Legacy VTK file of the C-alpha trace (Angstrom):
# vtk DataFile Version 3.0
C-alpha trace
ASCII
DATASET POLYDATA
POINTS 108 float
102.561 91.010 103.799
100.112 91.265 106.095
96.112 88.809 105.822
93.979 91.565 107.492
91.899 93.148 104.263
90.380 96.459 104.033
86.376 95.584 106.077
87.893 92.958 108.460
86.450 93.417 111.778
89.625 93.171 114.318
90.413 93.346 117.756
93.051 94.915 119.213
95.825 92.542 121.123
98.179 94.517 122.841
98.216 98.500 123.570
96.188 101.484 125.452
93.275 99.779 123.150
93.655 96.063 124.221
90.356 93.852 123.909
88.073 96.876 121.517
86.902 96.166 118.109
86.919 97.846 115.417
86.632 97.415 111.500
90.593 97.833 109.188
89.700 101.382 106.912
92.752 102.021 105.620
96.457 99.471 105.039
99.618 100.885 104.663
101.182 98.191 103.083
104.962 99.257 103.069
104.585 100.111 106.231
102.647 97.307 107.821
100.419 99.588 109.631
96.655 98.805 109.790
94.058 102.634 110.787
91.195 101.151 113.166
88.020 103.381 112.723
87.374 104.798 116.286
90.478 103.106 117.626
94.053 104.729 119.203
92.360 107.989 118.366
95.194 110.902 118.250
94.795 114.372 119.012
96.345 117.131 116.762
96.950 120.726 116.634
96.568 122.786 113.096
96.833 125.566 112.366
94.058 127.013 110.272
95.966 127.272 106.312
93.270 129.679 104.855
91.145 133.475 106.198
87.527 132.058 107.607
89.445 128.530 108.534
89.236 127.644 111.704
92.283 126.067 114.059
91.730 123.737 116.573
92.613 120.252 118.042
91.470 117.172 116.116
91.579 113.804 116.647
91.932 111.188 114.251
93.003 107.358 113.673
96.516 106.936 114.207
98.345 103.458 112.739
98.527 100.335 114.588
100.722 97.539 113.397
99.101 94.846 111.995
101.302 92.552 114.200
98.329 94.000 117.527
95.789 93.088 115.568
93.649 89.329 115.410
90.951 89.141 112.692
87.405 88.394 114.170
85.684 85.624 112.035
83.017 86.677 111.160
81.052 82.751 111.824
82.269 82.472 115.246
82.601 85.806 116.486
85.874 84.712 118.045
89.437 86.961 117.304
91.366 84.081 115.385
94.663 83.047 113.556
94.658 82.901 109.892
95.035 80.380 107.564
95.420 79.772 103.933
93.818 77.378 101.584
94.337 76.418 98.318
92.025 76.017 95.736
92.070 74.686 92.062
89.755 76.615 89.363
88.811 75.463 86.097
91.619 75.619 83.496
94.270 75.078 85.847
93.895 78.133 87.726
95.201 78.102 91.660
92.673 80.272 94.116
94.077 81.316 98.073
91.714 81.706 100.171
91.292 83.206 104.172
90.191 80.242 106.700
89.907 80.493 110.262
92.309 78.833 112.365
89.664 77.476 115.269
85.997 77.079 113.348
87.434 76.338 109.871
85.205 78.517 108.029
86.653 80.228 104.707
85.938 83.670 105.848
86.727 84.920 102.017
LINES 1 109
108 0 1 2 3 4 5 6 7 8 9 10 11 12 13 14 15 16 17 18 19 20 21 22 23 24 25 26 27 28 29 30 31 32 33 34 35 36 37 38 39 40 41 42 43 44 45 46 47 48 49 50 51 52 53 54 55 56 57 58 59 60 61 62 63 64 65 66 67 68 69 70 71 72 73 74 75 76 77 78 79 80 81 82 83 84 85 86 87 88 89 90 91 92 93 94 95 96 97 98 99 100 101 102 103 104 105 106 107
């Protein structure tokens, strides 16, 4: 299970984009991968599909394994591991919250 959600600010911890920070724009849970805005750019040669459409080289973000990124805590601004905290709601329901391991702040 990936602990990173869409819209989270993450930092890449290994690979060619190591140290760069970006926002998660897509999750692929069946492959345990994430797509980060502006990072892991690949070039793809595209053929024209219809008349009048141009062919060329298109740059786009490729998925990264979720284990290669760490969440950036919105409060302390450092990359951190993610903990979980279970709180009891009314009527005996439980809610699972993500927490920062460094400052202890609830992330969402």
